C-alpha positions, 0 to 999 in steps of 0.5 A: 591520553586517557579515555577521559581525555578523549572525551573531553576532547569530543565534547569540545569539538561538538560545542565548537561545531554547533557554534560554527553552524547553528546547530543543537548540540548534544554531548556525552553518553546517553542514559535512557530512552524514555517514551511519552504519549504511547498510550496504546503502543508498546515500546518495543515498537518503537525501540526496533526502529531506532538507530540508537541505544543507552549507552550510545554516544549522544548523536543528533543525526542517530537520534533524527533517523531514530525519530524519523523511523518512529514516523514511519510506522504511520502510527502517530500524528507527530513524534519529536525527540528531545534529550534531558539531563536528569540526575541519572545522566541524559535521557532521550525522550521520545513524544508522540500523538498517537492516532486512532486505531479502529476505522469503521468504513461504510461503502455506499454508492450509485455509479452513473451506469446503475451499478450500486454497491453497499457494504462495510470495511472495518479496520483494527491497526496496531492490535494490542499495541503492537502495530498488527492490523485486522481487516474485515470487509463485505461488500454487495454490488448489484445492478439498479436495471439488471443489466449486471449480476449480483456480486458479493465479497467478503475479506478477512485479513490480518498483517505484521509489519514487523514481528517484534524483536526480529526482521520478518513480516507476515501476512495472511488473508481469506477472501470469497467472491460469490456472483451470478453468472448468466449464460447466453445463446449465440444470439445473446439471449439468457438461456441460463444462471450459474451461481460462482463462487471464488475462494482465496486464502493467501500466506507471505512471510517477508524479511528485511534486510537489516535486523535492527533499526528502521523498517526500511532498505531491501525487503525480500520474501514470498508466499503461496495463494489457493483459489477455488472456483465453484459453480452451481446451477440456479435456473434455465438450461443446465450448462456444463461449467467445469469447477477448478483450482489454482495454486501459486507461489509469490515472490518479492525482491524490494527496496524501501526507501520512503519517509512520511512526513506529516502531510506527504511522502518523500523517497521511492520504492522499486522491485520485481514480484514473480508469480507461478503457477503450479500445474502439479497440484492445480489445474493452471500452470503458468508465470507472471512477472511484474516489475514498478518503480515508485517515486515521492517528490518534493518540490518545496518547503511546503507540501507539492510533491511530483509522485509518478509509477511505472509498472512493466508486467509480463505473463505467459498463461494464466488461471481460469482462462483469463489474461494476467493483466488488465487496465482501467478504472481507479487504480490504472487508467482513470477515465476508462471504464474496468477492464477497458484492456486486458493482455499477458503484457502491461505498462502503465505510467501514472503521474501525479502533481499535488499542490496546497490548496489552502491554509489547511495543512492535509489538503491539497489538489491534484492534476494527473495524468495516466498513460499505458495499454496491455497487449495479447503477448510480449511481442505484440507490444507497440509504444505507440499504442499507448492509451492516455487519460488526464483529470484532476482530484482532491486529496485529504490526509486524515490525521485521526486515523492510520494510513486514511487518505480521502482520494476524490479524482475525476478522469477523462479517458481521451482515446474512449472519451469517457470519464468517471469520478472515484472516491476513496480512502487510499492513494492512487500508489 
């Protein structure tokens, strides 16, 4: 049989399947791919997420995989795909509605314990239309009752989730934290104040296993981080404080199988992230291991989801006399105060049931539970000794900006009999 005859048979088979199952039928060869609505985003950013190319047979499944891959970039409110028959042949038209790519976030708030914070977070997403991100954050924290030392934080970060034309991902960052550290005697009386400055530089390079197609699947790589602690005497009785340096190597092995829908995510992520402190280059030698699993499970055709996360952390020795893990606060055990438990072994589970609360698609209610603990060492782990928290909240997935979900949570720490309210522009996990 000639190639023309085989081609005709494929077309007839596709038409028969479409008539039998009521699906949209595409047949023939794709002549071109065209994009519409991408006023900022460069076509090559979207092309590298696609699994179909001009010259390929038209395949509805591959078109949908390509559309979803573009949606997973998080740059668009919506992505649609259709095949148009033009004089030049069959053309795949990808139409997108772009989000806004500059986001200023004022940081102003007063907590119930009298601590206040103010500052600004500025994000530039999709720089130069190449899906690059630049973040700048400056925050000042102080106590209105003078019980908590002044703290200033500055952060600058850059990331390139996928360098165009390659399977590589790049991230770099620099931060500085300045805080007053009070020295007290055995009776708890203040005898002096030091200014402590922590400076941190980090670099990471990661690779997607697949060279072409959607940015998902196996991802691996690593990087390094350097941290310096410096002390300056401010007032009172001088107490010897030792400057120190921490040099560490970081690794990552991760499988990403998450898809972005308009109002929710679906899929799973799991991985392993080791960290090693290099005593040959710094002042500390240690190792740290984090194992994690995250699931986003749709419960119906609407907006309900069951999201949960498991984490296991183990460490041996750490930098600056600190433990490897701390639990408590908005990102771990909600309702408990920060650093409620610390240790070199950690177990944490967070679960959230998200459900629609109105006809407004972006808004969902949340019922959540957190359970976990940290122990001094791995040998001390006791699964009968776990801290629990429960709470309620709201999620508003803002469609206008990239990766912005307003999160309002109120949690109750059942063991400590404490409660706290949290407001953030990012999801819990």
